Backbone as a ProteinNet text record, in pm:
[ID]
protein_1_A
[PRIMARY]
MYVMNCEISIGNIKPFNYCNSVEIESSWQIFSDECIIKLPSLEKQLQKAINVGDRVVVKLGYNGLLNTEFTGYVSRKGNSIPFTIYCEDEMYALKRLPTIVKTYEKVTLRQLLNDIIPGVKTEVPDITLKPFVIENQTPAQVLQRLREEHGLVAFADGNNVYCGLALLNETGSVVKYGLEQN
[TERTIARY]
2847	2720.5	2609.1	2514.3	2400.7	2282.1	2214.9	2095.9	1979.3	1874.8	1757.7	1678.2	1628.7	1545	1421.4	1316.2	1196.3	1136.6	1061.2	982.4	850.8	742.2	610.7	522.1	467.4	375.3	237.6	137.1	-0.1	-89.6	-155.5	-246.3	-177.2	-243.4	-190.2	-112	-89.3	-17.6	130.7	193.8	337.9	409.4	503.5	573.6	634.5	625.3	681.8	787.1	877.7	993.5	1000.9	886.3	884.4	771.2	786.4	682.5	725.5	629.6	664	720.3	652.3	699.5	633.4	697.9	644	665.4	558.2	567.7	518.1	599	561.7	567.5	459.5	457.4	440	544.3	545.5	604.9	529.7	577.3	488.9	545.7	465.2	369.7	394.4	311.7	180.8	171.5	46.9	-24	-154.4	-235	-215.7	-204.1	-194.5	-88.6	7.9	107.9	41.5	89.2	30.2	138.5	99.4	189.4	109.9	169.7	107.1	199.8	147.7	224.3	166.4	252.3	207.8	272.2	186.9	231.6	204.6	280.5	254.7	111	52.6	-87.8	-110.4	-4.1	-17.2	-60.7	-61.6	-87.9	-237.1	-318.4	-463.6	-496.8	-425.6	-451.9	-422.3	-314.8	-276.6	-381.5	-432	-535.3	-657.7	-697.2	-815.4	-789	-664.7	-630.6	-614.1	-591.6	-571.9	-707.3	-731.1	-857.7	-834	-929.7	-924.8	-923	-833.2	-818.6	-705.8	-647.3	-534.1	-414.9	-340.8	-219.3	-110.4	-32.2	72.7	204.1	312.8	446.7	534.1	598.1	686.3	828.1	916.5	1058.6	1135.8	1228	1309.2	1455.2	1544.1	1686.1	1771.4	1899.5	1997.2	2065.5	2095.7	2174.7	2123.5	1992.1	1932.5	1923.7	1976.2	1966.6	1842.1	1734.5	1604.8	1570.5	1505.2	1452.2	1301.1	1230	1084.9	1055.2	997.3	970.2	824.5	733.5	591.8	519.6	432.2	339.2	202.2	101.2	-33.9	-133.5	-232.1	-342.5	-376.7	-432.4	-483.2	-609.5	-610.5	-728	-818.8	-758.9	-838.7	-749.2	-815	-742.4	-785.6	-690.3	-721.8	-754.4	-810.2	-839.4	-773.9	-664.3	-593.2	-469.5	-399.6	-275.3	-162.6	-61.1	-40.9	-138.5	-156.2	-244.8	-191.8	-277.3	-235.4	-304.4	-223.8	-274.9	-246	-350.1	-336.4	-341.6	-245.4	-233.8	-228.1	-269.9	-269.8	-211.1	-149.3	-89.2	-195.5	-158.4	-248.7	-373.9	-372.3	-492.6	-609.1	-578	-682.7	-763.7	-694.2	-762.4	-839.9	-782.9	-851.1	-977.7	-981.1	-1099.7	-1214.5	-1184.2	-1285.9	-1334.3	-1282.4	-1329.5	-1467.2	-1543.4	-1677.3	-1669.5	-1776.6	-1781.7	-1796.9	-1756.5	-1753.4	-1842.4	-1913.3	-1988.7	-1941.5	-1879.9	-1824.2	-1809.1	-1832	-1818.4	-1723.4	-1629.2	-1534.2	-1546.7	-1554.5	-1548.7	-1404.3	-1312	-1168.9	-1099.5	-1004.9	-936.8	-794.6	-701.7	-565.8	-561.9	-469.3	-454.5	-424	-341.1	-307.7	-432.9	-516.8	-639	-735.4	-747.4	-835.5	-792.6	-662.9	-614.4	-628.4	-604.8	-624.2	-770.7	-861.5	-1004.7	-1048.8	-996.3	-1046	-969.9	-844	-767.1	-693.9	-770.1	-706.7	-611.7	-503.5	-408.4	-304.6	-317.1	-219.5	-120.7	7.9	111.1	104.4	98.9	91.9	205	252.9	349	284.8	260.8	191.7	251.8	244.7	287.4	175.4	206.4	108.3	22.9	-89.6	-181.1	-320.1	-390.1	-526.8	-621.5	-726.6	-830.5	-956.8	-1023.7	-1149.6	-1236.8	-1360.5	-1428.9	-1402.1	-1429.9	-1407.6	-1523	-1592	-1709	-1683.3	-1708.8	-1697.3	-1837.9	-1883.6	-2018.6	-2012.1	-2027.4	-2028.6	-1908.4	-1789.5	-1667.3	-1580.1	-1511.3	-1414.6	-1289	-1201.7	-1075.6	-996.4	-997	-924.8	-985.4	-1117.4	-1181.6	-1148.1	-1136.5	-1098.4	-955	-864.4	-726.1	-720.2	-798.8	-803.6	-856	-954.6	-1010.1	-906.2	-826.7	-719.5	-619.2	-592.8	-503	-562.2	-688.7	-752.2	-789	-847.5	-899.7	-797.9	-701.1	-607.8	-463.5	-440	-306.1	-208.3	-260.2	-173.7	-142.4	-25.6	15	-24.1	-84.5	-122.4	-85.4	-11.8	24.4	55.4	48.6	79.2	214.1	290.8	419.6	423.6	392.8	379.6	259.8	278.3	168.4	166.6	241.8	246	169.7	102.7	35.3	100.1	141	200.9	102	85.1	-4.4	53	63.1	116.4	160.8	256.7	308.3	401.1	418.8	500.1	648.1	691.1	832.8	858.4	865.8	889.1	1031.4	1080.3	1209.2	1192.6	1299.8	1296.2	1255.1	1151.4	1103.2	1152.1	1216.8	1265.1	1390.2	1431.5	1549.7	1519	1595	1576.3	1657	1592	1659.4	1646.3	1758.3	1756.3	1804.4	1731.4	1767.6	1804.9	1925	1969.9	1956.2	1854.6	1833.1	1926.6	1977	2060.6	2187.5	2237.6	2360.1	2483.6	2465.4	2580.1	2570.3
1240.1	1231.9	1225.6	1136.4	1121.9	1200.7	1270.5	1346.4	1288.6	1241.8	1185.5	1295.2	1264	1355.6	1283.1	1360.8	1304.7	1406.4	1356.7	1441.7	1368.6	1430.7	1368.1	1451.9	1387	1452.4	1390.5	1475.8	1428.8	1515.3	1452.4	1525.3	1641.3	1756.4	1875.9	1966	1920.3	2000	2000.6	2114.6	2124.3	2024.2	1944.1	1845.4	1911.6	1841.7	1893.9	1798.4	1849.7	1771.2	1757	1737.3	1717.9	1622.8	1556.1	1469.2	1427.3	1379.2	1320.1	1180	1103.3	968.5	916.3	816.6	745.4	597	518.6	372.8	310.4	223.8	157.9	7.3	-59.3	-205.6	-251.7	-316	-355.6	-494.8	-583.8	-719.9	-788.2	-880.2	-957.1	-1050.1	-1072.8	-1164.1	-1101.6	-968.8	-904	-852.7	-845.4	-809.5	-664.5	-575.7	-433.9	-367.6	-300.2	-226.5	-106	-71.8	39.4	135.1	260.5	363.8	451.8	481.3	570.2	689.7	807	930.8	1012.1	1053.7	1137.7	1274.9	1376.7	1514.8	1595.5	1703.8	1790.1	1840.1	1852.6	1892.4	2038.1	2115.1	2256.4	2278.9	2174.8	2188.5	2180.3	2271.8	2270.8	2289	2379.2	2402.1	2275.6	2209.6	2086.9	1978.4	1969.3	1870.2	1888.9	2014.3	2042.9	2015.9	2033	2017.5	1871.7	1782.6	1640.9	1570.5	1496.7	1426.1	1276.9	1197.7	1054.1	1033.9	949.3	923.3	1000.7	1097.8	1173	1080.9	1104.7	1028.4	1065.8	965.5	986.4	927.9	1004.3	954.1	991.7	890	912.7	877.5	975.8	954.4	973.3	881.6	887.5	866.9	920.7	899.9	979.6	982.6	1054.9	1161.6	1272.7	1380.3	1421.3	1425.4	1470.8	1365.8	1246.4	1137.9	1056.4	1081.8	1023	905.2	805.1	690	688.8	657.5	644.6	514.8	526.7	410.3	367	457.6	422.9	510	447.7	520.7	459.1	541.8	491.9	605.1	582.9	677.3	694.4	809.9	831.6	747.4	654.1	569.8	623.2	693.6	759.8	855	946.4	1043.8	1025.3	1038.7	1033.3	1173.8	1181.8	1313	1328.9	1256.3	1263.5	1352.1	1371.7	1447.4	1347.9	1338.2	1411.8	1368.6	1455.2	1428.9	1307	1205.8	1079.1	1057.4	1020.3	992.2	845.6	769.1	627.2	611.5	538.3	524.5	377.6	349.6	215.4	219.9	111.6	108.4	99.7	51.7	47.4	-36.5	-123.7	-201.5	-110	7.2	104.6	138.2	164.6	198.8	78.8	-40.9	-161	-192.2	-152.9	-175.6	-84.3	24.6	122.7	112.6	18.5	-1.9	-68.9	-56.1	-118.2	-269.5	-325.8	-471.2	-538.7	-663.7	-740.8	-863.2	-897.5	-1022.2	-1091.9	-1208.4	-1278.4	-1426.3	-1509.9	-1654.8	-1709.2	-1789.8	-1854.7	-2005.1	-2074.7	-2220.5	-2263.4	-2188.8	-2212.2	-2081.2	-2035.5	-1909	-1914.8	-1854.1	-1845.2	-1730.7	-1737.6	-1632	-1498.7	-1500.8	-1377.7	-1314.7	-1395.7	-1343.2	-1290.3	-1360.8	-1316.5	-1178.8	-1162.4	-1033.8	-923.4	-955.5	-855.2	-812.9	-905.7	-873.6	-787.2	-815.9	-743.2	-613.1	-604.5	-479.8	-447.9	-407.7	-378.6	-259.6	-268	-157.9	-159.8	-249.1	-259.5	-368.9	-339.7	-438.3	-549.5	-673.5	-786.8	-884.4	-949	-1058	-1181.9	-1281.6	-1402.4	-1525.8	-1640.1	-1765.7	-1819.3	-1921.8	-1983.7	-2081.3	-2030.9	-2111.3	-2102	-2215.5	-2216.9	-2246.9	-2167.4	-2185.5	-2232.4	-2333.8	-2377.7	-2441.1	-2420.5	-2299.8	-2186	-2062.8	-1947.6	-1849.5	-1820	-1732.4	-1610.1	-1492.6	-1367.2	-1310.1	-1297.2	-1245.9	-1117	-1003.4	-871.9	-852	-868.5	-848.8	-743.5	-662.9	-567.4	-644.3	-584.5	-652.4	-691.1	-606.9	-640.3	-763	-774.7	-892	-1018.4	-1007.5	-1123.3	-1165.2	-1067.8	-1099.8	-1164.5	-1113.4	-1172.2	-1316.1	-1336.9	-1472	-1567.6	-1518.8	-1601.9	-1641.5	-1549.6	-1579.8	-1687.9	-1669.9	-1758.9	-1895.3	-1898.7	-2023.1	-2103.1	-2033.3	-2101.4	-2096.9	-2033.2	-2028.5	-1944.1	-1854.5	-1767.5	-1641.3	-1588.3	-1464	-1350.2	-1245.7	-1129.5	-1003.7	-915	-788.1	-685.2	-557.4	-447.5	-389.5	-352.6	-287	-170.5	-51.4	63	40.9	53.2	31.9	-109.9	-199.2	-338.2	-425	-526.9	-624.1	-759.1	-824.1	-956.5	-1056.7	-1165.8	-1270.6	-1403.2	-1495.5	-1625.5	-1703.9	-1790.2	-1874.3	-1795.1	-1841.3	-1769.2	-1767.4	-1853	-1858.2	-1758	-1630.1	-1523.2	-1473.3	-1416.5	-1348.3	-1224.8	-1178.2	-1058.1	-939.4	-865.8	-752.1	-619.5	-619.8	-495	-521.2	-422.8	-439.2	-391.6	-440	-402	-276.1	-177.8	-54.7	-41.1	-23.7	-9.9	128.1	190.9	321.8	303.4	343.5	330.6	462.2	472.4	595.1	599.1	714.3	740	655.1	616.1	537.8	622.4	737.2	821.6	954.2
1169.7	1238.2	1134.8	1158.1	1069.1	1124	1034.8	1072	993	1064.1	996.8	929.9	809.9	734.7	686.5	663.7	603.5	508.4	413.5	325.5	305.1	348.9	342.4	251.5	149.8	57	75.8	95.3	109.7	22.1	-74.9	-163.3	-232.7	-234.2	-300.2	-205.6	-82.8	16	-18.8	-2.3	-25.3	66.3	12.6	97.5	221.5	334.3	458.6	511.2	594.1	636.9	788.6	852.1	996.7	1033.4	1145.1	1198.9	1338.8	1416	1545.6	1524.8	1438.8	1408.1	1281.6	1222.6	1107.3	1134.4	1124.7	1139.4	1010.2	951.4	827.2	848.4	813.5	815.4	671.7	619.8	479.8	467.2	405	384.4	280.6	206.6	112.4	187.2	315.2	392.3	439	437.4	477.4	352.8	359.4	243.1	201.3	297.9	266.3	354.4	292.4	368.8	434.1	553	627.4	674.1	688.4	737.4	833.7	947.6	1044.6	1062.6	1031.6	1041.9	1156.6	1248.4	1359.9	1345.1	1350	1332.1	1458.2	1478.4	1594.3	1593.2	1709.7	1719.7	1680.7	1661.1	1627.4	1483.2	1403.4	1260.7	1228.1	1277.8	1254.4	1106.7	1037.7	895.3	815.3	852.1	783.8	807.1	928.1	960	871.5	849	767	619.1	575.8	434.3	392.3	487	456.6	452.3	343.7	326.3	307.1	349.4	324.9	173.6	126.2	-16.2	-80.6	-9	-62.8	-83.7	-190.9	-221.4	-121.2	-75.1	24.3	-28	-11.4	-40	78.9	139.4	253.9	212.3	225.2	196.3	326.2	353.3	474.5	438.9	521.2	497.9	593.9	564.3	645.1	560.1	623.4	562.4	424.3	409	283.6	174.8	196.5	98.2	131.6	58.1	91.3	1.5	59.5	-12.8	3.9	-102.9	-92.7	-19	98.8	183.4	179.2	140.1	137.2	35.6	-42.3	-127.8	-106.9	-103.5	-82.6	-70	18	32.8	180.5	214.4	349.3	363	459.1	479.2	590	686.1	790.3	868.5	941.1	1022.4	1167.1	1256	1397.8	1448.4	1566.9	1624.4	1760.7	1778.5	1905.6	1890.1	1999.6	1999.1	2024	1939.7	1816.4	1706.4	1605.7	1493.1	1417.3	1401	1340.9	1207	1107.9	973.6	944.5	915.2	883.8	731.6	677.8	532.9	494.2	370.8	316.5	175.7	131.5	-1.1	-111.1	-228.4	-343.7	-320.8	-221.7	-192.2	-154.2	-100.2	-66.8	-192.1	-302.3	-427.3	-481.8	-469.5	-520.1	-440.5	-313.8	-230.1	-270.2	-338.6	-372.8	-517.3	-592.8	-729.6	-726.3	-833.2	-835.7	-819.6	-765.2	-748.1	-883.9	-887.7	-1011.6	-995.4	-1101.7	-1108.6	-1235.3	-1218.2	-1333.8	-1300.2	-1399.7	-1381.7	-1487.6	-1441.7	-1531.9	-1515.8	-1628.5	-1623.6	-1597.6	-1661.5	-1645.7	-1682.6	-1596.5	-1622.9	-1568.4	-1641.8	-1589.5	-1488.2	-1397.6	-1297.3	-1364.9	-1468.4	-1542.1	-1602.7	-1667.1	-1729	-1623.6	-1512.1	-1403.8	-1352.9	-1327.3	-1276.7	-1380.9	-1508.7	-1613.7	-1624.6	-1597.5	-1602	-1484.3	-1364.5	-1246.1	-1219.6	-1263.4	-1246.3	-1377.1	-1479.7	-1609	-1597.9	-1672.6	-1676.8	-1566.3	-1469.6	-1361.9	-1398	-1382.2	-1411.9	-1307.2	-1354.9	-1263.3	-1292.8	-1188.8	-1202.8	-1143.2	-1227.9	-1182.1	-1248.5	-1179.3	-1241.3	-1330.9	-1406.9	-1496.8	-1416.1	-1364.7	-1282.6	-1343.9	-1350.3	-1400.8	-1286.7	-1278	-1176.3	-1245.9	-1189.5	-1248.1	-1142.9	-1143.4	-1190.6	-1092.3	-1135.2	-1047.9	-1067.2	-957.4	-961.3	-873.6	-929.1	-854.7	-840.7	-717	-690.9	-610.4	-677.6	-612.7	-520.1	-573.9	-496.6	-564.2	-482.5	-535.6	-575.4	-656.3	-688.4	-563.6	-460.9	-337.4	-269.9	-272.9	-213.6	-291.4	-423.7	-505.3	-470.9	-457.3	-420.1	-281.8	-188.4	-53.7	-61.2	-144.6	-161.9	-221.7	-316.3	-373.4	-265.5	-172.5	-60.1	29.7	65.6	163.2	105.9	-14	-69.3	-150.8	-209.7	-299.4	-250.5	-137.2	-80.7	-160.2	-242.1	-320.7	-241.9	-262.8	-199	-291.8	-237.4	-317.9	-240.9	-307.5	-244.8	-352	-313.3	-404.2	-366.9	-467.6	-447.2	-545.1	-496.9	-586.8	-676.7	-807.9	-901.7	-957.6	-896.2	-939.8	-841	-894	-808.9	-833.7	-726.7	-734	-677.8	-748.3	-701.2	-748.4	-655.9	-694.1	-573.5	-595	-489.2	-399.1	-277.2	-179.6	-215.5	-303.5	-342.6	-454	-417.9	-514.6	-503.8	-610.5	-604	-518.2	-458.2	-375.2	-461.8	-421.8	-500.1	-446.3	-333	-274.5	-195	-122.3	-39.5	101.4	196.2	335.2	362.2	421.1	458.7	608.6	677.2	822.2	860.7	951.8	1002.7	1149.8	1187.2	1324.4	1396.9	1480.3	1555.8	1675.6	1706.1	1823.1	1825.6	1708.9	1705.1	1677.9	1616.7	1580.2	1651.2
[MASK]
++++++++++++++++++++++++++++++++++++++++++++++++++++++++++++++++++++++++++++++++++++++++++++++++++++++++++++++++++++++++++++++++++++++++++++++++++++++++++++++++++++++++++++++++++++++

């Protein structure tokens, strides 16, 4: 018999192993992965301790064998019953970085990403953009613009940012949890 387990870490709160439900939407096709965590309404102290911007790690599995299924940040809190926590992946942090003003006559995609998000590991093809103007945009807005105007795919996977053509190698694996099957 399989027993589902979870371990949820939020900010500085001691990890807890219970919830009403966890919904994760993750795909290279969407700009930002999202996670919705619902907790019992009895957790008033926990509700007060959780803040927007807190780091979140959700691990799920069976019989104590847990896999990290989501990492990101609390983007907002609900005030309904059950208590709902809305989370976003690394794009949340990129949306909060200072805006950028920069003009390029000609720039490679690698150089552009290194300029707007220094220190973040990126995987990109050899693409040159010309001309490219950034007017008061956050790094997340620039990535969204690359998706919309140039047809490039941009997404975050942990601390890595991928940007390029849709024909990428598989960056993760599919994990399926069968509820009420055993």
